[in-house]
C-alpha positions in Angstrom: 14.7 1.2 23.8 13.7 1.5 20.2 11.1 4.1 19.4 8.1 3.2 17.2 7.6 6.7 16.0 8.1 7.1 12.3 10.8 9.4 11.1 9.7 12.2 8.8 10.9 11.8 5.2 13.7 14.0 3.9 11.4 15.7 1.5 7.6 16.0 1.0 6.3 18.6 -1.3 2.7 19.5 -2.2 1.9 21.5 -5.3 -1.4 22.7 -6.6 -2.6 23.8 -10.0 -0.6 21.0 -11.7 -1.9 19.8 -15.1 -2.3 16.1 -15.9 0.3 16.5 -18.7 2.8 17.9 -16.2 2.3 14.8 -14.0 2.7 12.5 -17.0 5.9 14.4 -18.0 7.4 14.0 -14.5 6.6 10.3 -14.5 8.4 9.9 -17.9 11.4 12.0 -16.8 11.8 10.3 -13.5 11.1 6.7 -14.7 14.7 5.5 -14.5 16.0 4.5 -11.0 13.3 6.7 -9.4 12.9 6.8 -5.6 10.4 9.6 -5.6 6.8 8.8 -5.1 4.3 10.9 -7.0 0.6 11.2 -6.1 -1.7 13.2 -8.3 -5.3 14.1 -7.4 -7.4 16.6 -9.3 -4.6 19.1 -10.0 -2.7 18.5 -6.7 0.7 16.8 -6.8 2.5 15.3 -3.8 6.2 14.4 -4.2 7.8 12.3 -1.5 11.2 10.8 -0.8 10.6 7.7 1.5 12.8 7.3 4.6 14.6 4.1 5.4 12.2 3.5 8.3 9.3 3.8 5.9 10.8 1.2 3.7 11.4 -1.2 6.6 7.7 -1.0 7.6 6.4 -1.4 4.0 8.7 -4.4 3.4 7.6 -6.3 6.5 3.9 -5.5 5.9 4.3 -6.9 2.4 6.0 -10.0 3.7 3.1 -10.5 6.1 0.7 -10.5 3.2 2.9 -13.1 1.4 3.0 -15.2 4.5 -0.7 -15.2 4.8 -1.1 -16.2 1.2 1.4 -19.0 1.7 -0.2 -20.5 4.8 -3.7 -20.1 3.4 -2.7 -21.4 0.0 -4.1 -18.4 -1.8 -2.7 -17.2 -5.1 -1.4 -13.6 -5.1 0.5 -11.4 -7.5 2.5 -8.6 -5.9 3.0 -5.5 -8.1 4.8 -3.4 -5.5 4.7 0.3 -6.2 3.3 0.1 -9.8 1.9 3.4 -11.0 -1.9 3.3 -11.4 -3.8 6.1 -13.2 -7.2 7.4 -14.0 -6.3 9.7 -16.9 -6.9 13.4 -16.3 -8.1 12.7 -12.7 -5.7 10.9 -10.5 -2.6 8.7 -10.2 -0.7 7.0 -7.4 2.0 4.5 -6.5 1.1 2.3 -3.5 3.7 1.3 -1.0 2.7 -2.2 -1.9 -0.2 -3.7 -3.8 -1.5 -7.2 -4.5 -3.9 -8.9 -6.9 -5.7 -11.7 -5.2 -9.3 -12.3 -6.3 -8.6 -10.6 -9.7 -5.3 -12.3 -10.2 -6.4 -14.1 -13.4 -7.5 -10.8 -15.0 -4.0 -9.4 -15.1 -2.0 -12.7 -15.5 1.0 -12.2 -17.8 0.2 -8.5 -18.5 3.2 -6.1 -18.7 0.9 -3.0 -18.4 -2.2 -2.4 -16.3 -4.9 -0.2 -17.9 -7.6 0.7 -15.4 -10.0 1.4 -18.3 -9.9 -2.3 -19.0 -8.3 -4.0 -16.0 -9.4 -4.2 -12.4 -7.5 -2.3 -9.7 -5.4 -4.2 -7.1 -7.4 -6.1 -4.6 -5.3 -4.9 -1.7 -3.1 -1.8 -1.2 -0.7 -1.4 1.7 0.2 2.1 2.9 2.7 3.1 5.6 1.8 6.6 6.8 4.8 8.8 7.5 2.6 11.9 7.4 -1.2 12.1 6.9 -0.6 11.8 3.2 -2.0 8.3 2.7 -5.4 9.6 3.9 -5.2 12.0 1.0 -4.5 9.1 -1.3 -7.6 7.3 -0.2 -9.6 9.5 -2.6 -7.3 8.4 -5.4 -7.7 4.7 -4.6 -11.5 5.2 -4.3 -11.4 6.7 -7.9 -9.7 3.5 -9.0 -12.0 1.2 -7.1 -9.4 -0.4 -4.9 -11.6 -2.5 -2.5 -9.2 -2.7 0.5 -6.4 -0.7 2.0 -4.1 -1.7 4.9 -2.7 1.4 6.7 -0.1 1.7 9.4 0.8 5.1 11.0 3.5 4.0 13.3 1.1 3.2 16.1 -2.1 1.8 14.7 -2.8 -0.7 12.0 -6.2 -0.4 10.3 -8.1 -2.3 7.6 -10.1 0.0 5.4 -12.7 -1.2 2.8 -14.4 0.7 0.1 -18.1 1.4 0.7 -20.1 3.9 -1.3 -16.9 5.5 -2.7 -15.5 6.0 0.8 -13.2 3.9 3.0 -14.5 2.7 6.4 -12.4 1.0 9.1 -13.4 -2.6 9.7 -12.2 -5.6 11.8 -12.0 -8.2 9.0 -10.1 -8.2 5.8 -11.8 -8.9 2.5 -8.7 -10.5 1.1 -8.2 -12.8 4.1 -11.5 -13.1 5.9 -12.1 -14.9 9.2 -8.7 -14.0 10.7 -8.1 -11.4 13.4 -5.7 -9.4 11.3 -5.9 -6.3 13.5 -3.3 -8.2 15.5 -0.8 -7.3 12.7 -0.4 -4.0 14.7 1.3 -6.0 17.5 3.9 -7.4 15.0 4.5 -4.1 13.3 5.3 -2.4 16.6 8.2 -4.8 17.0 9.9 -3.7 13.8 13.4 -2.4 14.8 13.3 -4.4 18.0 13.5 -7.9 16.4 15.4 -9.1 13.4 13.4 -9.1 10.2 13.4 -12.9 9.7 12.7 -13.5 13.4 9.6 -11.3 13.2 8.4 -13.0 10.0 8.9 -16.4 11.7 6.8 -15.3 14.7 4.1 -14.0 12.4 4.0 -17.2 10.4 3.6 -19.2 13.7 0.7 -16.9 14.7 -1.0 -17.4 11.4 -0.7 -21.2 11.7 -2.3 -21.0 15.2 -5.3 -19.1 13.7 -6.1 -21.6 10.8 
């Protein structure tokens, strides 16, 4: 029987007292073929090496978003793990992120500047540790309106309200669908083939619209 418990990453390091310039230097030094994920929040830096299981979950969650958009005929732009920054304050790389309502605002852009451009409409985070909860403050600083979070057991939809995220039942990006049911499909990762699971999810979406 396949376990649904997420495996801990090989490395996860937390450092405090880190300057913004040090964070910027690390991003520059590690920019080529980088697998490390860096999260900076007010002088604290988290460095993580994602595990293969983490990558499986984030890929299937991303595919679910794409499937929803296809079946609902909604335009989206996936920017994956793009680095988003609020200079001198915070910076993060989501597991996956999508522009939906604000897709026209970043159309054709090769760089996103949050001083001028809107943040992603939807961020997807797979929780290997409790670290994505720490990243919620970073996303709140950026004004990300919605985060989907999966911790290996529970899928939650979190929306930004008064600079804090609250768990809700309906998605802002895809309203009027019982998307909490995504948890049922995520629990089958590793038990069913990737494309089989995507097919079943697509059939479920069609049954809901």
